[in-house]
C-alpha positions, 0 to 999 in steps of 0.5 A: 519533488517526490512523485507517487502514483497509486493504482489498482484499487476497486470494488471487491467482494469479501474474500476477494483479492486486489493488487495495489501498485505505486509508481515512484519517480523523482527520488532515489526509490531504491534506497528508501524504505517504503510504506503503505498506509490507509484511511477509512471514512471518518478515521485517521491514517493507519499504517498497513505495511513497511518494506526496507529498501532491499526488501529484506525487512517487512512488517505489517499491522496485525489486522492484515498479517497473513493476508497482505504482502508488500513487495517492490521492484527497484529496477522499475521503481514500483511498490506493490501491495497484494491483498487477499481475503479482503474484509469489509474493514479493509475498505479505505483509501490506500496510499504509498508513502515514504518514511518522510510522509510523502504520499500520492493521491491514493487509490480507493479500495471498497470491500462490499457484498 
């Protein structure tokens, strides 16, 4: 059974930064494309970023391009999301997911002044 545990969320002011982490276990993390998605209050899940198994391909939703960076450490079974220049609209619960939709419990990111 896929096990994903997100961490690193919190309360930050607009313009601030956070680094989200996702610890993966119980599957072949280093062979799987991984994603970050988010869900804002009253909204559906929104795809944020994707990274291929070997980190040679990344993609981002337009609203975070140039501000967020997805990365991974296959030796440690870890996925990351570096978030800079955070905006109010980035407030959401962030989840790391596999391409099959398996995800963890999420980590709350709140951007507020």
